C-alpha positions as CSV (number, residue, x, y, z in Angstrom):
1,M,163.9,12.2,-59.5
2,S,161.0,11.6,-62.4
3,S,158.8,14.9,-61.9
4,N,155.9,13.0,-63.0
5,S,156.1,10.1,-60.4
6,D,153.4,8.4,-59.0
7,S,154.4,8.9,-56.0
8,I,154.3,12.4,-55.3
9,Y,151.3,12.3,-56.8
10,N,149.8,9.4,-54.7
11,V,151.2,11.8,-51.8
12,L,149.1,14.7,-52.7
13,T,146.5,12.5,-53.2
14,F,146.5,11.3,-49.7
15,V,146.9,14.9,-48.2
16,Q,143.7,15.8,-50.1
17,R,141.5,13.2,-48.9
18,H,143.3,12.8,-45.6
19,P,144.0,16.6,-44.3
20,D,143.4,15.7,-40.4
21,R,146.1,12.9,-40.7
22,V,148.6,15.7,-41.6
23,V,150.5,19.3,-40.4
24,F,150.1,22.3,-42.6
25,K,153.1,24.3,-41.5
26,P,151.4,28.1,-41.0
27,R,152.4,29.8,-45.0
28,Q,155.7,31.6,-44.8
29,Y,155.6,32.4,-49.2
30,A,152.1,33.6,-50.9
31,N,152.8,31.0,-53.2
32,A,153.8,27.9,-51.1
33,V,152.1,25.3,-49.7
34,T,154.1,22.7,-46.9
35,V,153.0,19.8,-45.4
36,G,154.2,17.0,-43.1
37,I,153.0,13.4,-43.6
38,P,153.7,10.9,-41.2
39,D,156.5,9.0,-42.3
40,S,154.3,5.8,-41.3
41,V,152.6,6.8,-44.6
42,K,153.3,3.9,-47.2
43,V,155.2,5.7,-50.2
44,S,156.5,4.1,-52.7
45,N,160.9,4.4,-53.1
46,P,161.1,6.9,-50.1
47,E,164.2,7.0,-50.5
48,I,164.4,8.6,-53.6
49,Y,161.6,10.5,-52.7
50,F,161.4,11.6,-49.7
51,P,165.4,11.2,-48.8
52,S,166.9,11.1,-44.9
53,D,168.0,14.6,-43.8
54,R,168.2,16.1,-47.3
55,L,165.8,18.0,-49.3
56,S,165.1,17.3,-52.9
57,V,164.2,19.6,-55.1
58,N,162.4,19.4,-58.7
59,L,160.2,20.8,-61.6
60,L,157.5,18.8,-62.0
61,A,156.8,18.3,-65.7
62,D,154.6,19.6,-67.5
63,S,152.9,16.7,-68.3
64,F,152.5,15.9,-64.5
65,V,151.0,19.4,-64.6
66,G,148.4,19.4,-67.1
67,E,147.2,15.6,-66.3
68,N,146.9,16.8,-62.1
69,G,145.0,20.1,-62.6
70,D,142.5,19.9,-60.3
71,L,144.4,18.0,-57.9
72,L,147.6,20.7,-57.8
73,N,144.2,23.7,-58.0
74,H,143.4,22.1,-54.6
75,F,147.0,22.9,-53.2
76,Y,147.3,26.3,-55.1
77,E,144.1,27.2,-53.3
78,L,145.8,26.4,-49.9
79,T,148.2,29.5,-50.9
80,K,148.4,32.8,-50.3
81,Q,148.0,33.9,-53.9
82,S,145.4,36.7,-55.3
83,K,144.6,35.8,-58.3
84,P,144.6,31.8,-60.0
85,D,147.4,31.5,-62.3
86,F,150.5,29.5,-62.2
87,K,152.8,28.1,-64.9
88,E,155.4,25.8,-63.2
89,V,155.0,23.8,-59.6
90,W,158.1,22.7,-58.3
91,V,158.2,20.4,-55.7
92,T,160.4,20.1,-52.7
93,T,160.5,16.9,-50.5
94,S,162.2,15.2,-47.7
95,H,162.0,12.6,-44.5
96,L,162.9,14.3,-41.3
97,K,163.8,11.4,-39.7
98,R,163.6,12.9,-35.9
99,Q,160.4,14.1,-36.3
100,N,158.8,10.7,-38.2
101,M,157.6,12.4,-41.1
102,Y,157.7,13.6,-45.0
103,M,157.6,16.8,-45.8
104,L,156.5,18.3,-49.0
105,D,156.4,21.9,-50.0
106,L,155.0,22.8,-54.0
107,S,156.0,26.4,-54.7
108,F,153.8,27.9,-57.5
109,E,155.7,29.6,-59.8
């Protein structure tokens, strides 16, 4: 996966703009947020970015983090972290076919 993908940016933007159309999984870890997005939402190249019933884990490129800091800060605020500080962001994605959902997990390190 290209870590600075437009697809990931578009999905994150969709979640930010339409929180009523997604499912936020209860926070299990202090530094992560997990979201379920209906698979009816258009995603470019879903077979690459949201593999069916498999996990894809990638480190977001520093350039992606730098260019999209405000967007990532929005998701960071949804974690249980107390101090606003992260250097790396890992993204885990999957297509959960039986649930008809795309899963996206952001882990802030």
